[in-house]
C-alpha positions in Angstrom: 28.4 -20.8 18.8 30.2 -18.2 21.0 29.0 -14.7 21.3 31.9 -13.4 19.8 31.6 -15.9 16.7 28.0 -15.0 16.6 29.3 -11.0 16.3 31.2 -12.2 13.2 28.7 -13.7 11.8 25.9 -10.8 11.9 25.2 -8.5 10.0 23.1 -6.5 12.1 22.7 -6.9 16.3 20.2 -4.9 18.0 20.5 -4.5 21.9 18.1 -2.4 23.9 16.4 -0.7 21.4 13.8 1.9 22.3 12.3 4.6 21.2 9.4 7.5 22.0 7.5 10.0 20.5 6.1 12.1 23.3 3.7 9.4 25.0 3.9 6.9 22.4 6.3 4.2 22.7 7.5 3.1 18.9 10.3 0.8 19.9 10.5 -0.8 23.8 13.6 -3.0 24.5 14.1 -4.5 21.5 16.6 -6.9 20.5 17.6 -9.6 17.7 20.3 -10.4 15.4 20.4 -11.0 11.4 23.0 -13.1 10.2 25.2 -12.3 6.9 23.7 -12.9 3.4 20.5 -13.7 4.9 17.1 -12.4 3.9 15.1 -11.5 6.9 11.4 -10.6 7.1 10.1 -7.5 9.9 6.5 -8.0 10.3 3.7 -6.8 12.4 0.9 -4.7 12.6 1.0 -0.9 11.2 2.0 0.9 14.3 4.1 -2.1 15.6 7.4 -0.1 15.6 8.3 -1.2 11.7 8.9 2.1 10.3 10.7 3.8 13.3 13.4 0.5 13.1 14.0 1.2 9.6 14.6 4.8 10.0 17.0 4.2 12.9 19.3 1.8 11.2 19.0 4.3 8.1 20.0 7.0 10.2 17.0 9.4 10.3 16.3 9.3 13.8 18.0 8.6 16.9 16.6 5.8 19.5 16.4 7.0 23.0 18.4 4.1 24.1 20.2 0.7 23.0 22.5 0.2 20.7 22.5 -1.0 16.8 25.7 -2.8 15.4 26.5 -3.0 11.8 29.0 -5.8 10.1 30.7 -5.7 13.5 30.5 -1.7 13.6 28.7 0.9 16.2 25.6 3.1 14.1 26.5 6.4 14.8 22.5 6.9 15.5 20.9 10.1 13.4 23.8 10.4 10.7 22.3 9.2 7.6 25.8 9.2 5.7 27.5 6.9 8.0 24.4 4.4 7.4 25.4 4.7 3.8 28.8 4.5 4.8 28.2 0.5 6.8 26.6 -0.6 3.7 22.9 0.2 4.4 20.8 1.7 1.6 16.6 1.8 2.5 14.0 1.6 -0.5 10.5 3.0 1.4 7.3 2.6 1.1 6.2 6.1 1.0 8.2 7.0 -2.0 11.2 9.5 -1.1 11.7 10.4 -4.9 11.4 14.4 -6.2 8.3 14.4 -8.8 10.0 17.1 -10.7 13.3 15.6 -10.9 14.4 13.1 -13.6 15.0 9.6 -12.7 18.6 10.1 -13.0 18.8 12.8 -10.8 16.6 10.8 -8.1 18.9 7.7 -8.4 22.0 9.6 -8.0 21.1 11.9 -5.5 23.2 13.6 -3.4 26.0 11.2 -4.9 26.0 12.8 -8.4 29.5 12.7 -10.3 31.3 15.7 -10.9 34.1 17.3 -12.8 35.9 20.4 -11.0 32.8 20.7 -9.1 30.1 20.4 -11.6 28.1 17.7 -12.2 28.7 15.7 -15.0 25.4 14.8 -16.9 27.2 12.9 -19.5 28.3 10.2 -16.2 25.6 10.7 -14.7 23.4 9.4 -17.7 25.7 6.4 -18.6 25.6 5.6 -15.0 21.9 5.2 -14.4 21.6 3.4 -17.7 24.0 0.9 -16.6 22.3 0.7 -13.6 18.6 0.0 -15.1 20.0 -2.0 -17.8 21.5 -4.8 -14.9 18.2 -4.4 -12.7 15.9 -5.2 -16.4 14.4 -1.9 -16.3 16.1 -1.0 -19.2 12.5 0.5 -20.8 12.8 3.2 -18.1 14.2 6.5 -20.0 16.6 8.0 -17.8 15.5 11.9 -18.7 11.9 11.3 -17.6 10.4 12.9 -14.7 9.4 11.4 -12.2 5.9 12.8 -11.9 5.1 11.2 -15.8 6.1 7.3 -14.5 3.4 5.3 -12.7 2.8 4.2 -9.8 4.5 0.8 -10.2 7.4 2.0 -11.9 8.0 4.8 -9.2 8.1 1.9 -6.8 10.5 -0.1 -9.0 12.7 3.0 -9.1 13.0 3.8 -5.8 14.0 0.2 -5.3 16.3 0.5 -8.2 18.2 3.6 -6.7 18.8 1.4 -3.4 20.0 -1.7 -5.0 21.8 0.4 -7.7 24.5 2.0 -4.9 25.6 -1.6 -3.9 24.1 -1.7 -0.7 25.6 -4.8 1.4 22.6 -4.6 4.2 19.4 -3.4 2.0 16.4 -2.5 4.0 13.3 -2.8 1.8 9.8 -1.1 3.2 7.0 -2.7 1.8 8.6 -3.2 -1.7 5.8 -5.0 -3.6 2.3 -3.0 -2.2 2.5 -1.1 -5.4 3.7 -4.0 -7.7 1.8 -6.6 -10.5 2.5 -10.4 -10.1 5.1 -9.5 -13.2 6.8 -6.8 -10.8 7.1 -9.5 -8.0 8.6 -11.7 -9.8 11.4 -8.7 -11.0 11.7 -8.0 -7.4 12.2 -11.6 -6.4 14.9 -11.9 -9.3 16.8 -9.3 -7.7 16.3 -10.8 -4.3 17.9 -13.7 -5.5 21.2 -12.1 -7.4 21.7 -9.7 -3.9 21.7 -13.0 -1.4 24.0 -14.5 -3.9 26.4 -11.6 -4.1 26.2 -11.9 -0.3 24.3 -9.2 0.8 21.7 -9.0 3.9 18.0 -7.8 3.2 15.4 -7.0 5.5 11.8 -7.5 4.0 9.2 -5.8 6.0 6.0 -6.4 4.0 2.4 -7.8 5.2 2.0 -9.9 2.9 2.7 -13.6 4.2 3.1 -15.4 0.7 5.8 -12.9 -0.5 7.4 -13.3 3.2 7.6 -17.0 2.8 8.8 -17.0 -0.7 11.8 -14.3 -0.7 12.7 -14.9 3.2 14.9 -17.4 5.3 13.4 -16.4 8.5 11.1 -13.7 10.4 11.3 -10.9 13.6 7.7 -10.2 14.7 7.2 -6.7 16.2 3.9 -6.2 18.4 3.6 -2.7 20.4 7.0 -1.8 19.8 8.4 -5.1 21.9 10.1 -8.0 20.0 7.5 -10.8 20.0 9.6 -13.5 18.2 12.2 -14.4 15.8 12.0 -17.8 13.8 13.5 -19.8 10.9 10.5 -19.7 8.2 9.5 -22.7 7.8 9.1 -23.4 11.5 6.2 -21.2 11.9 2.8 -21.3 10.4 0.6 -18.7 9.0 -1.8 -19.1 12.3 1.0 -18.7 14.3 2.3 -15.6 12.4 -1.3 -13.7 13.0 -1.4 -14.7 17.0 2.2 -13.0 16.8 1.3 -10.2 15.2 -1.8 -9.2 16.8 -1.6 -11.0 20.1 -4.4 -13.0 19.0 -5.9 -15.8 16.8 -7.5 -14.0 13.5 -9.9 -16.8 12.9 -10.7 -16.7 9.1 -9.4 -13.3 7.9 -12.5 -13.0 5.7 -16.4 -12.3 6.9 -18.9 -14.5 6.2 -20.0 -13.5 2.6 -24.3 -13.3 2.5 -26.4 -11.7 -0.6 -27.6 -8.4 0.4 -28.2 -7.0 -2.9 -31.6 -5.2 -2.7 -32.9 -7.4 -6.3 -35.9 -5.3 -5.9 -34.6 -1.8 -6.5 -35.8 -0.8 -10.0 -32.3 1.0 -10.6 -28.9 0.6 -9.8 -27.2 3.1 -7.7 -24.2 3.7 -10.0 -24.7 3.0 -13.5 -21.4 3.5 -16.2 -22.5 3.2 -20.0 -19.9 3.1 -22.3 -16.9 5.0 -20.8 -14.0 6.0 -22.8 -11.2 7.9 -21.1 -7.7 8.2 -21.4 -5.1 6.2 -23.9 -7.1 2.7 -22.8 -10.2 3.0 -21.1 -12.8 2.3 -23.6 -16.7 1.3 -23.7 -16.5 0.7 -20.0 -20.1 -0.5 -19.0 -20.6 -1.6 -15.4 -24.5 -1.6 -12.8 -23.8 -1.1 -9.3 -26.8 -2.6 -6.9 -27.7 -1.1 -3.6 -26.1 -3.9 -1.1 -23.7 -5.3 -3.5 -20.1 -5.3 -3.5 -18.6 -5.2 -7.4 -15.4 -6.4 -7.8 -13.2 -4.8 -10.6 -10.3 -7.0 -11.3 -7.1 -6.4 -13.9 -3.6 -6.4 -13.8 -2.0 -2.4 -13.5 -2.6 -0.3 -15.8 -5.8 -1.7 -17.9 -8.1 1.1 -17.3 -9.0 0.7 -13.8 -7.9 4.1 -12.2 -9.5 6.0 -15.2 -12.6 3.8 -14.5 -12.9 4.8 -10.8 -11.6 8.7 -11.6 -14.6 9.2 -14.2 -17.1 7.9 -11.8 -16.0 10.4 -9.0 -15.2 13.2 -11.4 -11.8 13.4 -11.3 -11.3 12.4 -14.8 -12.8 13.7 -18.2 -14.6 11.2 -20.0 -14.2 11.5 -23.7 -17.5 9.3 -24.7 -20.2 7.7 -21.8 -22.4 8.4 -19.6 -22.8 8.1 -15.6 -26.7 7.6 -14.2 -27.0 7.6 -10.2 -30.4 5.9 -9.0 -31.3 5.7 -12.6 -30.9 9.9 -13.1 -28.0 10.8 -16.0 -25.6 13.0 -14.1 -23.1 15.4 -15.4 -19.7 15.2 -12.7 -17.1 18.2 -13.4 -15.2 17.7 -10.4 -15.6 15.8 -7.1 -17.8 18.3 -5.4 -20.3 17.1 -7.7 -20.0 13.5 -6.7 -20.0 13.8 -3.7 -23.0 16.1 -3.3 -24.6 12.9 -5.3 -23.7 10.7 -2.7 -20.6 8.9 -3.8 -17.0 9.1 -2.4 -13.7 7.5 -3.4 -10.7 5.9 -1.3 -8.2 6.4 -3.0 -4.7 4.3 -4.5 -2.5 7.2 -2.5 -3.9 8.1 0.4 -1.1 10.7 1.5 -1.0 12.2 -1.6 -4.9 12.0 -2.5 -6.5 10.8 0.1 -5.3 13.3 3.4 -3.9 16.4 4.3 -1.3 15.4 6.5 -0.4 18.4 8.3 -4.3 18.8 9.2 -5.6 16.9 12.7 -7.7 13.9 12.1 -10.8 15.2 13.1 -10.2 18.2 10.6 -10.0 15.1 7.7 -12.6 13.8 8.7 -14.8 16.2 8.6 -13.7 18.4 5.7 -16.5 16.7 2.8 -19.5 17.6 5.8 -17.9 20.9 6.6 -20.8 22.9 5.8 -23.1 20.8 7.5 -21.4 21.1 10.8 -21.4 24.8 10.4 -25.2 25.7 10.5 -24.3 29.8 11.2 -21.4 29.7 8.6 -18.8 28.8 11.6 -17.5 25.3 12.2 -19.6 23.9 15.4 -16.3 22.4 17.3 -17.8 20.4 19.6 -20.9 18.8 17.3 -17.8 18.1 14.9 -15.7 16.1 17.7 -18.9 13.9 18.7 -19.1 13.4 14.8 -15.7 12.3 14.0 -14.8 10.4 17.2 -17.6 8.2 17.2 -16.6 7.1 13.5 -12.6 7.1 14.6 -14.2 4.3 17.5 -16.1 2.6 15.1 -13.0 2.3 13.0 -10.9 1.9 16.0 -8.9 4.7 15.1 -6.5 6.0 18.7 -8.3 8.9 20.3 -5.2 10.9 19.7 -6.1 11.4 16.2 -9.2 13.8 17.2 -6.0 16.3 17.3 -2.8 15.2 16.1 -1.6 15.5 12.7 -2.1 12.8 10.2 0.9 12.6 9.4 1.7 11.2 13.1 0.1 7.8 12.3 1.3 5.1 11.1 -0.1 3.9 7.6 -3.0 1.7 8.6 -4.6 4.5 11.0 -4.3 6.7 8.2 -5.9 4.3 5.8 -8.5 4.7 8.3 -9.2 8.0 8.9 -9.6 8.3 5.0 -12.6 5.4 4.8 -13.8 7.7 8.0 -14.6 11.0 6.7 -16.5 9.1 3.9 -18.4 7.4 6.7 -19.0 11.0 8.4 -20.6 11.4 5.3 -22.9 8.7 5.1 -22.1 8.1 1.5 -24.4 5.3 -0.3 -22.1 4.6 -3.2 -18.1 4.0 -2.1 -16.2 3.6 -4.9 -12.4 1.6 -3.1 -9.4 1.6 -5.2 -7.3 -0.6 -3.5 -8.2 0.3 0.0 -5.8 -2.3 1.8 -2.7 -1.5 0.1 0.4 -1.3 2.7 -1.7 -2.1 5.8 -1.0 -4.7 8.1 -3.7 -8.2 7.9 -5.4 -6.8 11.3 -6.4 -3.7 9.3 -7.5 -5.6 6.4 -9.6 -7.3 8.5 -11.3 -4.6 9.9 -11.6 -3.3 6.1 -12.9 -6.3 4.9 -15.4 -6.1 7.5 -16.6 -2.9 6.7 -17.1 -3.4 3.1 -19.5 -6.1 4.2 -21.1 -4.1 7.0 -21.2 -1.5 4.5 -23.4 -4.0 2.0 -25.5 -5.2 4.5 -26.8 -2.1 5.3 -27.9 -1.2 1.8 -24.7 1.1 0.6 -23.3 0.4 -2.7 -19.4 -0.3 -3.1 -17.3 -0.2 -6.0 -14.2 -2.5 -4.9 -10.7 -3.0 -6.9 -7.6 -4.6 -5.4 -4.4 -5.7 -6.6 -5.0 -8.9 -3.9 -7.0 -11.4 -6.2 -8.0 -13.3 -3.0 -9.8 -10.2 -1.4 -11.6 -9.8 -4.8 -13.0 -13.9 -4.5 -13.7 -14.0 -0.7 -15.2 -9.9 -0.6 -17.3 -9.6 -3.7 -21.1 -10.8 -5.0 -19.6 -10.0 -8.7 -16.3 -9.5 -10.6 -15.9 -7.8 -13.8 -12.5 -8.5 -15.3 -10.9 -5.4 -17.3 -8.2 -5.6 -20.3 -6.9 -3.4 -21.9 -9.5 -1.0 -21.2 -12.4 -3.0 -21.9 -14.6 -5.5 -19.6 -14.0 -8.8 -20.7 -15.9 -10.9 -18.2 -18.4 -10.7 -15.4 -18.0 -13.6 -12.9 -20.5 -13.9 -10.1 -21.2 -17.3 -7.4 -19.1 -20.3 -7.6 -17.1 -18.8 -10.9 -15.9 -16.2 -8.7 -12.5 -17.8 -8.5 -8.7 -17.0 -8.6 -8.2 -18.9 -11.9 -11.2 -17.6 -13.6 -10.2 -13.8 -12.6 -6.7 -15.0 -13.5 -7.3 -16.2 -17.1 -9.6 -13.3 -18.1 -7.2 -10.7 -16.7 -4.5 -11.9 -18.9 -6.6 -11.9 -22.0 -7.2 -15.7 -22.4 -9.5 -17.0 -24.5 -11.9 -19.8 -22.9 -10.1 -22.5 -24.5 -6.6 -21.6 -22.7 -5.6 -22.3 -19.0 -4.3 -19.4 -17.0 -0.3 -19.8 -16.0 0.3 -20.7 -12.3 0.5 -17.7 -9.8 1.3 -17.6 -6.5 -1.8 -17.3 -3.9 -1.9 -13.4 -3.3 -0.7 -12.4 -6.8 -1.6 -8.8 -7.3 -4.3 -9.1 -10.6 
C-alpha cells in the first residue's frame, strides 16, 4: 500500500511526537498509525506516556514536537473543541464528572441545547434519556446527582457521555478498572456496536484478557517511546509483558507459603456480626497474624461498608470489632490508626492522598507526631524515613518534593501504600489496591503483600480480579448480598468456587462461564 493510500485509510497518524514536563520525558519521537474502524489497545506501565498521549489527542495539552493527523486533518494542539470537531471523544479513568451536577448536566456540558440563549431543561432531559436507553442504562435517573451514584455507575456515565456525542475516534482510558464482570460485558456490547458503525477506538488498559477480548491490535509504550505495534493474535502475553517492562517478569504472582502464626491465642483482627448500611448484615471474620485473608464478592455486596467499618469510617448498626482479642470502639479512622490499622482505599485520588502535597508530606501524615518530638517537624528525619519506604517500593526520588498529582497512577498508589509502611501498621486493609495500575506495579504490590505476611503482619484483601484472590490469599471469604456465604481454603480457592458462591449459587449448581480476570 502506498503512503497516500495508507493516509486515506488511517484514522490516526502519529509522527515524531514528543513531550517533556520539566526533566521528565513523557513521550519521545513516538510514531504509529491506527486504521479506520480498528480497535487498538494502548498498553504500557504507569508513566509510560499513555495519559499524555490521550491528552494530546483530546486537545488538552500541546506536544513539544511532532504531528498528529486525525482522518487526514492535522490536529491543532491544545484546542479541545477542535478535537471534538474532528470527532474525538474521551472517557477518562480519573473521572471528569462534576459530583454536584446531575447526570444530564454532566453528559451534555458544554453542549446543552438552548432556546433563546437559555438552557432547555426539557430537551436536555429528553436527549439524555435517549442516550441512556440506547446504551442500556435506562435505569439511571437523568436527574440524579453524580455524587449519589456508586463508582461503577459513574464510570459507565463517563463512558456514556463520550459515546453519546457520536464520536468517530473514541479514546477509552482504563474503562474497566471499576467495572464488574456484567459491566465489562456491557462495555463489550457497546464496543461491538461502535466497531460495526465504523468508529475507531483506542482502548487503554492494563488487563490483558480484556485487550484480547476487545481489540484487533495493540501498541506498546515504554518509557515514553514506541516499543512496537502488533496484530493481537501475533503476540503472546509473555511477549507483551517483555515489551511493557523491558524484561521477562517470570511468574506474575510470588511463591506463596503459609506464614500464619497458628499458635497465637487471639486473631489480630476479629469482626463479629457487623451490620451496617443498607446491605451488610451479620458479617464475621477472623484475621490472624501472618495471614492474607481475601474478601470476594460482586461489586455492591457490602464489602466496602465492611472495610470502612473496620477502619472506623462507617458507623455500625450492630456488631463488635476486636483487635488482638480486645473489644475496641472505632469512632473515626484516627482510632484505627492508633491501634495499628491502615486502609488502602479504592479511590486513591479522593480518599488516599492529598494531591497538591508532596509525596513526603503524604507519607508522613499518619506518623507526623512521631516526627515532631518538640512540636515541629524534624524535616531531615522525615525525609530519611520517607526516602527509605519510597526506595523499598520503587517510588521515584522526585516524589520526596514534587506534588503527588504530578505522578502516574502507579506511583500514586505506591505512595498511598508507603504511608502505612512508614506507620508500621500491623493490620493492613487493602481494598482493590491494584486497580488501574500496570502489570509491573501489580507484581510489586503482590510481592509486598506476601512480604507483609511473612513479617507477621495481617492483610485483609479485597480485589475485583478473581485470579489475585486465588494466587495471593491463604483463605477467602465470599460475601453475597451483605452476608458471608462461604469460606475457602487451600485447594478449594479456585476461580470457579469463588464465582459460584459470589453468584449466590447453591452447592448443586454450577457457575456460568467467565473470562479469566473477570471482576468479582
